[in-house]
N, CA, C and O atoms as a Maestro MAE file, in Angstrom:
{
 s_m_m2io_version
 :::
 2.0.0
}

f_m_ct {
 s_m_title
 :::
 protein
 m_atom[268] {
  # First column is atom index #
  i_m_mmod_type
  r_m_x_coord
  r_m_y_coord
  r_m_z_coord
  i_m_residue_number
  s_m_chain_name
  s_m_pdb_residue_name
  s_m_pdb_atom_name
  i_m_atomic_number
  :::
  1 25 -8.837 -16.822 4.924 1 A "UNK " " N  " 7
  2 3 -8.881 -15.844 3.766 1 A "UNK " " CA " 6
  3 2 -9.238 -16.846 2.483 1 A "UNK " " C  " 6
  4 15 -9.064 -18.030 2.197 1 A "UNK " " O  " 8
  5 25 -9.637 -16.067 2.083 2 A "UNK " " N  " 7
  6 3 -10.356 -16.358 0.714 2 A "UNK " " CA " 6
  7 2 -9.182 -15.522 -0.521 2 A "UNK " " C  " 6
  8 15 -8.552 -14.466 -0.464 2 A "UNK " " O  " 8
  9 25 -9.304 -16.603 -1.576 3 A "UNK " " N  " 7
  10 3 -8.357 -16.561 -2.585 3 A "UNK " " CA " 6
  11 2 -8.965 -15.276 -3.350 3 A "UNK " " C  " 6
  12 15 -10.163 -15.085 -3.559 3 A "UNK " " O  " 8
  13 25 -7.869 -14.411 -3.734 4 A "UNK " " N  " 7
  14 3 -8.290 -13.327 -4.552 4 A "UNK " " CA " 6
  15 2 -9.179 -12.867 -5.720 4 A "UNK " " C  " 6
  16 15 -8.452 -11.874 -5.744 4 A "UNK " " O  " 8
  17 25 -9.939 -12.673 -6.576 5 A "UNK " " N  " 7
  18 3 -10.535 -13.207 -7.840 5 A "UNK " " CA " 6
  19 2 -9.655 -13.153 -8.210 5 A "UNK " " C  " 6
  20 15 -8.822 -12.572 -7.516 5 A "UNK " " O  " 8
  21 25 -9.085 -13.876 -9.943 6 A "UNK " " N  " 7
  22 3 -8.504 -13.267 -10.946 6 A "UNK " " CA " 6
  23 2 -8.719 -12.470 -11.389 6 A "UNK " " C  " 6
  24 15 -7.772 -11.835 -11.853 6 A "UNK " " O  " 8
  25 25 -10.344 -11.843 -11.593 7 A "UNK " " N  " 7
  26 3 -10.531 -11.404 -12.564 7 A "UNK " " CA " 6
  27 2 -10.215 -9.454 -11.841 7 A "UNK " " C  " 6
  28 15 -10.079 -8.384 -12.434 7 A "UNK " " O  " 8
  29 25 -10.214 -9.807 -10.430 8 A "UNK " " N  " 7
  30 3 -9.865 -8.290 -10.054 8 A "UNK " " CA " 6
  31 2 -8.494 -8.272 -10.081 8 A "UNK " " C  " 6
  32 15 -7.886 -9.122 -9.430 8 A "UNK " " O  " 8
  33 25 -7.896 -7.439 -10.731 9 A "UNK " " N  " 7
  34 3 -6.413 -7.094 -10.375 9 A "UNK " " CA " 6
  35 2 -6.204 -6.745 -8.490 9 A "UNK " " C  " 6
  36 15 -6.891 -6.343 -7.551 9 A "UNK " " O  " 8
  37 25 -4.526 -7.299 -8.813 10 A "UNK " " N  " 7
  38 3 -4.340 -6.678 -7.011 10 A "UNK " " CA " 6
  39 2 -3.677 -5.191 -7.406 10 A "UNK " " C  " 6
  40 15 -2.965 -4.877 -8.361 10 A "UNK " " O  " 8
  41 25 -4.335 -4.191 -5.990 11 A "UNK " " N  " 7
  42 3 -4.427 -2.960 -5.792 11 A "UNK " " CA " 6
  43 2 -2.956 -2.313 -5.000 11 A "UNK " " C  " 6
  44 15 -2.490 -2.556 -3.886 11 A "UNK " " O  " 8
  45 25 -2.542 -1.515 -5.965 12 A "UNK " " N  " 7
  46 3 -0.929 -1.223 -4.854 12 A "UNK " " CA " 6
  47 2 -1.093 -0.228 -4.869 12 A "UNK " " C  " 6
  48 15 -1.211 0.573 -5.796 12 A "UNK " " O  " 8
  49 25 -1.160 -0.030 -2.710 13 A "UNK " " N  " 7
  50 3 -1.220 1.497 -2.787 13 A "UNK " " CA " 6
  51 2 0.022 2.338 -2.265 13 A "UNK " " C  " 6
  52 15 0.937 1.591 -1.920 13 A "UNK " " O  " 8
  53 25 0.234 3.364 -2.150 14 A "UNK " " N  " 7
  54 3 1.562 4.438 -1.927 14 A "UNK " " CA " 6
  55 2 1.231 4.435 -0.267 14 A "UNK " " C  " 6
  56 15 0.266 4.516 0.492 14 A "UNK " " O  " 8
  57 25 2.650 4.288 -0.232 15 A "UNK " " N  " 7
  58 3 3.239 4.912 1.841 15 A "UNK " " CA " 6
  59 2 1.767 5.513 2.053 15 A "UNK " " C  " 6
  60 15 0.839 4.918 2.603 15 A "UNK " " O  " 8
  61 25 1.723 7.027 1.419 16 A "UNK " " N  " 7
  62 3 0.699 7.826 1.750 16 A "UNK " " CA " 6
  63 2 -0.447 7.520 1.934 16 A "UNK " " C  " 6
  64 15 -1.116 8.146 2.757 16 A "UNK " " O  " 8
  65 25 -1.071 6.288 1.084 17 A "UNK " " N  " 7
  66 3 -2.334 6.090 1.555 17 A "UNK " " CA " 6
  67 2 -2.412 5.459 1.888 17 A "UNK " " C  " 6
  68 15 -3.613 5.195 1.941 17 A "UNK " " O  " 8
  69 25 -1.388 4.163 2.656 18 A "UNK " " N  " 7
  70 3 -1.480 3.451 3.709 18 A "UNK " " CA " 6
  71 2 -1.582 3.930 5.244 18 A "UNK " " C  " 6
  72 15 -2.162 3.431 6.209 18 A "UNK " " O  " 8
  73 25 -0.819 5.053 5.104 19 A "UNK " " N  " 7
  74 3 -0.845 5.867 6.384 19 A "UNK " " CA " 6
  75 2 -1.752 6.676 6.742 19 A "UNK " " C  " 6
  76 15 -1.909 7.089 7.891 19 A "UNK " " O  " 8
  77 25 -2.800 7.125 5.217 20 A "UNK " " N  " 7
  78 3 -3.937 7.709 5.528 20 A "UNK " " CA " 6
  79 2 -4.555 6.565 6.570 20 A "UNK " " C  " 6
  80 15 -4.725 6.621 7.788 20 A "UNK " " O  " 8
  81 25 -4.865 5.329 5.450 21 A "UNK " " N  " 7
  82 3 -5.931 3.935 6.188 21 A "UNK " " CA " 6
  83 2 -5.377 3.545 7.237 21 A "UNK " " C  " 6
  84 15 -5.951 2.493 7.522 21 A "UNK " " O  " 8
  85 25 -4.438 3.801 8.151 22 A "UNK " " N  " 7
  86 3 -3.568 3.096 9.269 22 A "UNK " " CA " 6
  87 2 -3.573 4.607 10.370 22 A "UNK " " C  " 6
  88 15 -3.252 4.702 11.554 22 A "UNK " " O  " 8
  89 25 -3.979 5.453 9.583 23 A "UNK " " N  " 7
  90 3 -4.147 6.919 10.865 23 A "UNK " " CA " 6
  91 2 -2.629 7.246 11.340 23 A "UNK " " C  " 6
  92 15 -2.515 7.961 12.335 23 A "UNK " " O  " 8
  93 25 -1.491 6.786 10.716 24 A "UNK " " N  " 7
  94 3 -0.182 7.062 10.979 24 A "UNK " " CA " 6
  95 2 0.460 7.780 10.256 24 A "UNK " " C  " 6
  96 15 0.091 7.911 9.089 24 A "UNK " " O  " 8
  97 25 1.510 8.400 10.691 25 A "UNK " " N  " 7
  98 3 2.656 8.906 9.571 25 A "UNK " " CA " 6
  99 2 3.167 8.297 8.931 25 A "UNK " " C  " 6
  100 15 3.570 7.186 9.274 25 A "UNK " " O  " 8
  101 25 3.374 8.890 7.549 26 A "UNK " " N  " 7
  102 3 4.351 8.428 6.490 26 A "UNK " " CA " 6
  103 2 5.678 7.291 7.131 26 A "UNK " " C  " 6
  104 15 5.997 6.146 6.813 26 A "UNK " " O  " 8
  105 25 6.313 8.458 8.362 27 A "UNK " " N  " 7
  106 3 7.433 8.033 8.835 27 A "UNK " " CA " 6
  107 2 7.259 6.324 9.572 27 A "UNK " " C  " 6
  108 15 8.143 5.480 9.430 27 A "UNK " " O  " 8
  109 25 6.024 6.075 10.311 28 A "UNK " " N  " 7
  110 3 5.740 4.870 10.813 28 A "UNK " " CA " 6
  111 2 5.789 4.157 9.905 28 A "UNK " " C  " 6
  112 15 6.642 3.285 10.068 28 A "UNK " " O  " 8
  113 25 4.796 4.047 8.154 29 A "UNK " " N  " 7
  114 3 4.597 3.254 7.419 29 A "UNK " " CA " 6
  115 2 6.236 2.788 6.934 29 A "UNK " " C  " 6
  116 15 6.590 1.621 6.764 29 A "UNK " " O  " 8
  117 25 6.994 3.845 6.788 30 A "UNK " " N  " 7
  118 3 7.944 3.286 6.128 30 A "UNK " " CA " 6
  119 2 9.001 2.804 7.171 30 A "UNK " " C  " 6
  120 15 9.839 2.138 6.563 30 A "UNK " " O  " 8
  121 25 9.423 2.912 9.094 31 A "UNK " " N  " 7
  122 3 9.492 1.980 9.696 31 A "UNK " " CA " 6
  123 2 8.606 0.618 9.633 31 A "UNK " " C  " 6
  124 15 9.219 -0.450 9.640 31 A "UNK " " O  " 8
  125 25 7.502 0.615 9.584 32 A "UNK " " N  " 7
  126 3 6.733 -0.798 9.144 32 A "UNK " " CA " 6
  127 2 7.322 -1.661 8.113 32 A "UNK " " C  " 6
  128 15 7.377 -2.886 8.213 32 A "UNK " " O  " 8
  129 25 7.751 -0.994 7.140 33 A "UNK " " N  " 7
  130 3 8.603 -1.559 5.812 33 A "UNK " " CA " 6
  131 2 9.958 -2.281 6.179 33 A "UNK " " C  " 6
  132 15 10.381 -3.424 6.004 33 A "UNK " " O  " 8
  133 25 10.575 -0.879 6.891 34 A "UNK " " N  " 7
  134 3 11.861 -1.277 7.039 34 A "UNK " " CA " 6
  135 2 12.000 -2.629 8.206 34 A "UNK " " C  " 6
  136 15 12.979 -3.343 7.988 34 A "UNK " " O  " 8
  137 25 11.204 -3.000 9.295 35 A "UNK " " N  " 7
  138 3 11.444 -3.772 10.061 35 A "UNK " " CA " 6
  139 2 10.575 -5.196 9.604 35 A "UNK " " C  " 6
  140 15 10.165 -6.199 10.187 35 A "UNK " " O  " 8
  141 25 10.557 -4.782 8.528 36 A "UNK " " N  " 7
  142 3 9.673 -6.118 7.615 36 A "UNK " " CA " 6
  143 2 7.794 -6.593 8.440 36 A "UNK " " C  " 6
  144 15 7.238 -7.672 8.234 36 A "UNK " " O  " 8
  145 25 7.375 -5.784 9.063 37 A "UNK " " N  " 7
  146 3 5.952 -5.954 9.784 37 A "UNK " " CA " 6
  147 2 5.398 -5.406 8.383 37 A "UNK " " C  " 6
  148 15 4.544 -6.281 8.237 37 A "UNK " " O  " 8
  149 25 5.285 -4.765 7.477 38 A "UNK " " N  " 7
  150 3 4.913 -4.399 6.521 38 A "UNK " " CA " 6
  151 2 5.063 -4.649 5.228 38 A "UNK " " C  " 6
  152 15 5.620 -3.643 4.788 38 A "UNK " " O  " 8
  153 25 4.866 -5.524 4.214 39 A "UNK " " N  " 7
  154 3 5.314 -6.148 2.968 39 A "UNK " " CA " 6
  155 2 4.893 -4.989 1.977 39 A "UNK " " C  " 6
  156 15 3.809 -4.413 1.885 39 A "UNK " " O  " 8
  157 25 6.581 -4.734 0.944 40 A "UNK " " N  " 7
  158 3 6.065 -4.059 0.221 40 A "UNK " " CA " 6
  159 2 6.737 -4.311 -1.344 40 A "UNK " " C  " 6
  160 15 7.154 -5.425 -1.661 40 A "UNK " " O  " 8
  161 25 6.767 -3.643 -1.874 41 A "UNK " " N  " 7
  162 3 7.447 -3.977 -3.443 41 A "UNK " " CA " 6
  163 2 7.892 -2.477 -3.882 41 A "UNK " " C  " 6
  164 15 7.200 -1.478 -3.684 41 A "UNK " " O  " 8
  165 25 9.259 -2.492 -4.559 42 A "UNK " " N  " 7
  166 3 9.455 -1.484 -5.158 42 A "UNK " " CA " 6
  167 2 9.250 -0.751 -6.877 42 A "UNK " " C  " 6
  168 15 9.874 -1.378 -7.733 42 A "UNK " " O  " 8
  169 25 8.859 -0.152 -7.127 43 A "UNK " " N  " 7
  170 3 9.009 0.186 -8.688 43 A "UNK " " CA " 6
  171 2 10.108 0.995 -9.356 43 A "UNK " " C  " 6
  172 15 10.405 2.140 -9.015 43 A "UNK " " O  " 8
  173 25 10.428 0.616 -9.896 44 A "UNK " " N  " 7
  174 3 11.421 2.142 -10.079 44 A "UNK " " CA " 6
  175 2 11.994 2.408 -8.898 44 A "UNK " " C  " 6
  176 15 12.865 1.765 -8.310 44 A "UNK " " O  " 8
  177 25 11.360 3.558 -8.538 45 A "UNK " " N  " 7
  178 3 11.657 4.015 -7.259 45 A "UNK " " CA " 6
  179 2 10.512 4.364 -6.570 45 A "UNK " " C  " 6
  180 15 10.787 5.143 -5.657 45 A "UNK " " O  " 8
  181 25 9.428 4.117 -6.638 46 A "UNK " " N  " 7
  182 3 8.465 4.257 -5.981 46 A "UNK " " CA " 6
  183 2 8.304 2.903 -4.996 46 A "UNK " " C  " 6
  184 15 8.755 1.797 -5.295 46 A "UNK " " O  " 8
  185 25 7.478 3.252 -3.605 47 A "UNK " " N  " 7
  186 3 7.474 2.013 -2.736 47 A "UNK " " CA " 6
  187 2 5.883 1.816 -2.901 47 A "UNK " " C  " 6
  188 15 5.047 2.718 -2.961 47 A "UNK " " O  " 8
  189 25 5.669 0.490 -2.958 48 A "UNK " " N  " 7
  190 3 4.609 0.327 -2.970 48 A "UNK " " CA " 6
  191 2 3.702 -0.445 -1.952 48 A "UNK " " C  " 6
  192 15 4.458 -0.725 -1.022 48 A "UNK " " O  " 8
  193 25 2.262 -0.999 -1.632 49 A "UNK " " N  " 7
  194 3 1.999 -1.258 -0.668 49 A "UNK " " CA " 6
  195 2 0.475 -2.590 -1.335 49 A "UNK " " C  " 6
  196 15 -0.703 -2.277 -1.511 49 A "UNK " " O  " 8
  197 25 0.737 -3.172 -1.425 50 A "UNK " " N  " 7
  198 3 -0.652 -4.134 -2.081 50 A "UNK " " CA " 6
  199 2 -1.975 -4.066 -0.997 50 A "UNK " " C  " 6
  200 15 -1.697 -4.024 0.201 50 A "UNK " " O  " 8
  201 25 -2.955 -4.058 -1.279 51 A "UNK " " N  " 7
  202 3 -4.064 -4.482 -0.652 51 A "UNK " " CA " 6
  203 2 -3.883 -5.604 0.668 51 A "UNK " " C  " 6
  204 15 -3.807 -5.448 1.887 51 A "UNK " " O  " 8
  205 25 -3.861 -6.527 -0.025 52 A "UNK " " N  " 7
  206 3 -3.409 -8.140 0.710 52 A "UNK " " CA " 6
  207 2 -2.278 -7.541 1.878 52 A "UNK " " C  " 6
  208 15 -2.575 -7.416 3.066 52 A "UNK " " O  " 8
  209 25 -1.160 -7.256 1.404 53 A "UNK " " N  " 7
  210 3 -0.250 -7.077 2.631 53 A "UNK " " CA " 6
  211 2 -0.490 -5.943 3.836 53 A "UNK " " C  " 6
  212 15 0.264 -5.789 4.797 53 A "UNK " " O  " 8
  213 25 -1.460 -5.338 3.624 54 A "UNK " " N  " 7
  214 3 -2.099 -4.169 4.470 54 A "UNK " " CA " 6
  215 2 -3.173 -5.102 5.521 54 A "UNK " " C  " 6
  216 15 -3.260 -4.918 6.735 54 A "UNK " " O  " 8
  217 25 -4.090 -6.319 4.588 55 A "UNK " " N  " 7
  218 3 -5.111 -6.833 5.075 55 A "UNK " " CA " 6
  219 2 -3.788 -7.707 6.578 55 A "UNK " " C  " 6
  220 15 -3.843 -7.712 7.808 55 A "UNK " " O  " 8
  221 25 -2.930 -8.214 5.712 56 A "UNK " " N  " 7
  222 3 -2.679 -9.428 6.674 56 A "UNK " " CA " 6
  223 2 -1.939 -8.677 7.832 56 A "UNK " " C  " 6
  224 15 -1.908 -9.154 8.967 56 A "UNK " " O  " 8
  225 25 -1.366 -7.531 7.522 57 A "UNK " " N  " 7
  226 3 -0.582 -6.783 8.502 57 A "UNK " " CA " 6
  227 2 -1.643 -6.648 9.798 57 A "UNK " " C  " 6
  228 15 -1.514 -7.044 10.956 57 A "UNK " " O  " 8
  229 25 -2.797 -5.897 9.111 58 A "UNK " " N  " 7
  230 3 -4.233 -5.393 10.462 58 A "UNK " " CA " 6
  231 2 -4.358 -6.772 10.949 58 A "UNK " " C  " 6
  232 15 -4.097 -6.991 12.132 58 A "UNK " " O  " 8
  233 25 -4.776 -7.850 10.076 59 A "UNK " " N  " 7
  234 3 -5.079 -8.957 10.944 59 A "UNK " " CA " 6
  235 2 -3.844 -9.307 11.934 59 A "UNK " " C  " 6
  236 15 -4.000 -9.444 13.147 59 A "UNK " " O  " 8
  237 25 -2.867 -9.408 11.416 60 A "UNK " " N  " 7
  238 3 -1.496 -9.766 12.487 60 A "UNK " " CA " 6
  239 2 -1.588 -8.995 13.956 60 A "UNK " " C  " 6
  240 15 -1.183 -9.410 15.042 60 A "UNK " " O  " 8
  241 25 -2.231 -7.773 13.653 61 A "UNK " " N  " 7
  242 3 -1.938 -6.358 15.000 61 A "UNK " " CA " 6
  243 2 -3.385 -7.011 16.024 61 A "UNK " " C  " 6
  244 15 -3.428 -7.208 17.239 61 A "UNK " " O  " 8
  245 25 -4.757 -7.280 14.664 62 A "UNK " " N  " 7
  246 3 -6.449 -7.733 15.657 62 A "UNK " " CA " 6
  247 2 -5.526 -9.168 16.366 62 A "UNK " " C  " 6
  248 15 -5.632 -9.527 17.539 62 A "UNK " " O  " 8
  249 25 -4.876 -9.650 15.602 63 A "UNK " " N  " 7
  250 3 -4.216 -11.423 16.460 63 A "UNK " " CA " 6
  251 2 -3.599 -10.918 17.834 63 A "UNK " " C  " 6
  252 15 -3.879 -11.183 19.003 63 A "UNK " " O  " 8
  253 25 -2.882 -10.292 17.389 64 A "UNK " " N  " 7
  254 3 -1.950 -9.818 18.676 64 A "UNK " " CA " 6
  255 2 -2.801 -9.335 20.156 64 A "UNK " " C  " 6
  256 15 -2.412 -9.610 21.292 64 A "UNK " " O  " 8
  257 25 -3.522 -8.882 19.956 65 A "UNK " " N  " 7
  258 3 -4.265 -7.785 20.654 65 A "UNK " " CA " 6
  259 2 -5.834 -8.877 21.419 65 A "UNK " " C  " 6
  260 15 -6.472 -8.580 22.429 65 A "UNK " " O  " 8
  261 25 -6.049 -10.090 20.524 66 A "UNK " " N  " 7
  262 3 -6.886 -10.781 21.050 66 A "UNK " " CA " 6
  263 2 -6.682 -12.198 20.507 66 A "UNK " " C  " 6
  264 15 -7.302 -12.742 19.593 66 A "UNK " " O  " 8
  265 25 -5.115 -12.963 21.688 67 A "UNK " " N  " 7
  266 3 -4.721 -14.533 21.230 67 A "UNK " " CA " 6
  267 2 -6.061 -15.224 21.452 67 A "UNK " " C  " 6
  268 15 -6.181 -16.426 21.219 67 A "UNK " " O  " 8
  :::
 }
 m_bond[267] {
  # First column is bond index #
  i_m_from
  i_m_to
  i_m_order
  :::
  1 1 2 1
  2 2 3 1
  3 3 4 2
  4 3 5 1
  5 5 6 1
  6 6 7 1
  7 7 8 2
  8 7 9 1
  9 9 10 1
  10 10 11 1
  11 11 12 2
  12 11 13 1
  13 13 14 1
  14 14 15 1
  15 15 16 2
  16 15 17 1
  17 17 18 1
  18 18 19 1
  19 19 20 2
  20 19 21 1
  21 21 22 1
  22 22 23 1
  23 23 24 2
  24 23 25 1
  25 25 26 1
  26 26 27 1
  27 27 28 2
  28 27 29 1
  29 29 30 1
  30 30 31 1
  31 31 32 2
  32 31 33 1
  33 33 34 1
  34 34 35 1
  35 35 36 2
  36 35 37 1
  37 37 38 1
  38 38 39 1
  39 39 40 2
  40 39 41 1
  41 41 42 1
  42 42 43 1
  43 43 44 2
  44 43 45 1
  45 45 46 1
  46 46 47 1
  47 47 48 2
  48 47 49 1
  49 49 50 1
  50 50 51 1
  51 51 52 2
  52 51 53 1
  53 53 54 1
  54 54 55 1
  55 55 56 2
  56 55 57 1
  57 57 58 1
  58 58 59 1
  59 59 60 2
  60 59 61 1
  61 61 62 1
  62 62 63 1
  63 63 64 2
  64 63 65 1
  65 65 66 1
  66 66 67 1
  67 67 68 2
  68 67 69 1
  69 69 70 1
  70 70 71 1
  71 71 72 2
  72 71 73 1
  73 73 74 1
  74 74 75 1
  75 75 76 2
  76 75 77 1
  77 77 78 1
  78 78 79 1
  79 79 80 2
  80 79 81 1
  81 81 82 1
  82 82 83 1
  83 83 84 2
  84 83 85 1
  85 85 86 1
  86 86 87 1
  87 87 88 2
  88 87 89 1
  89 89 90 1
  90 90 91 1
  91 91 92 2
  92 91 93 1
  93 93 94 1
  94 94 95 1
  95 95 96 2
  96 95 97 1
  97 97 98 1
  98 98 99 1
  99 99 100 2
  100 99 101 1
  101 101 102 1
  102 102 103 1
  103 103 104 2
  104 103 105 1
  105 105 106 1
  106 106 107 1
  107 107 108 2
  108 107 109 1
  109 109 110 1
  110 110 111 1
  111 111 112 2
  112 111 113 1
  113 113 114 1
  114 114 115 1
  115 115 116 2
  116 115 117 1
  117 117 118 1
  118 118 119 1
  119 119 120 2
  120 119 121 1
  121 121 122 1
  122 122 123 1
  123 123 124 2
  124 123 125 1
  125 125 126 1
  126 126 127 1
  127 127 128 2
  128 127 129 1
  129 129 130 1
  130 130 131 1
  131 131 132 2
  132 131 133 1
  133 133 134 1
  134 134 135 1
  135 135 136 2
  136 135 137 1
  137 137 138 1
  138 138 139 1
  139 139 140 2
  140 139 141 1
  141 141 142 1
  142 142 143 1
  143 143 144 2
  144 143 145 1
  145 145 146 1
  146 146 147 1
  147 147 148 2
  148 147 149 1
  149 149 150 1
  150 150 151 1
  151 151 152 2
  152 151 153 1
  153 153 154 1
  154 154 155 1
  155 155 156 2
  156 155 157 1
  157 157 158 1
  158 158 159 1
  159 159 160 2
  160 159 161 1
  161 161 162 1
  162 162 163 1
  163 163 164 2
  164 163 165 1
  165 165 166 1
  166 166 167 1
  167 167 168 2
  168 167 169 1
  169 169 170 1
  170 170 171 1
  171 171 172 2
  172 171 173 1
  173 173 174 1
  174 174 175 1
  175 175 176 2
  176 175 177 1
  177 177 178 1
  178 178 179 1
  179 179 180 2
  180 179 181 1
  181 181 182 1
  182 182 183 1
  183 183 184 2
  184 183 185 1
  185 185 186 1
  186 186 187 1
  187 187 188 2
  188 187 189 1
  189 189 190 1
  190 190 191 1
  191 191 192 2
  192 191 193 1
  193 193 194 1
  194 194 195 1
  195 195 196 2
  196 195 197 1
  197 197 198 1
  198 198 199 1
  199 199 200 2
  200 199 201 1
  201 201 202 1
  202 202 203 1
  203 203 204 2
  204 203 205 1
  205 205 206 1
  206 206 207 1
  207 207 208 2
  208 207 209 1
  209 209 210 1
  210 210 211 1
  211 211 212 2
  212 211 213 1
  213 213 214 1
  214 214 215 1
  215 215 216 2
  216 215 217 1
  217 217 218 1
  218 218 219 1
  219 219 220 2
  220 219 221 1
  221 221 222 1
  222 222 223 1
  223 223 224 2
  224 223 225 1
  225 225 226 1
  226 226 227 1
  227 227 228 2
  228 227 229 1
  229 229 230 1
  230 230 231 1
  231 231 232 2
  232 231 233 1
  233 233 234 1
  234 234 235 1
  235 235 236 2
  236 235 237 1
  237 237 238 1
  238 238 239 1
  239 239 240 2
  240 239 241 1
  241 241 242 1
  242 242 243 1
  243 243 244 2
  244 243 245 1
  245 245 246 1
  246 246 247 1
  247 247 248 2
  248 247 249 1
  249 249 250 1
  250 250 251 1
  251 251 252 2
  252 251 253 1
  253 253 254 1
  254 254 255 1
  255 255 256 2
  256 255 257 1
  257 257 258 1
  258 258 259 1
  259 259 260 2
  260 259 261 1
  261 261 262 1
  262 262 263 1
  263 263 264 2
  264 263 265 1
  265 265 266 1
  266 266 267 1
  267 267 268 2
  :::
 }
}
């Protein structure tokens, strides 16, 4: 995987945004976070997921499906 462009800041997504992108419920996203399948960070009381963490999760899914 290519290194992230340092000039482009990492984008953090909300749980709702990730749910929309994965086409799942918020509950499912929180379960993925709890099971540590999807990395996240907490800022204050807000939970955020980086675009990179979301890409890595999707890559893991596709690797499991297509070994």
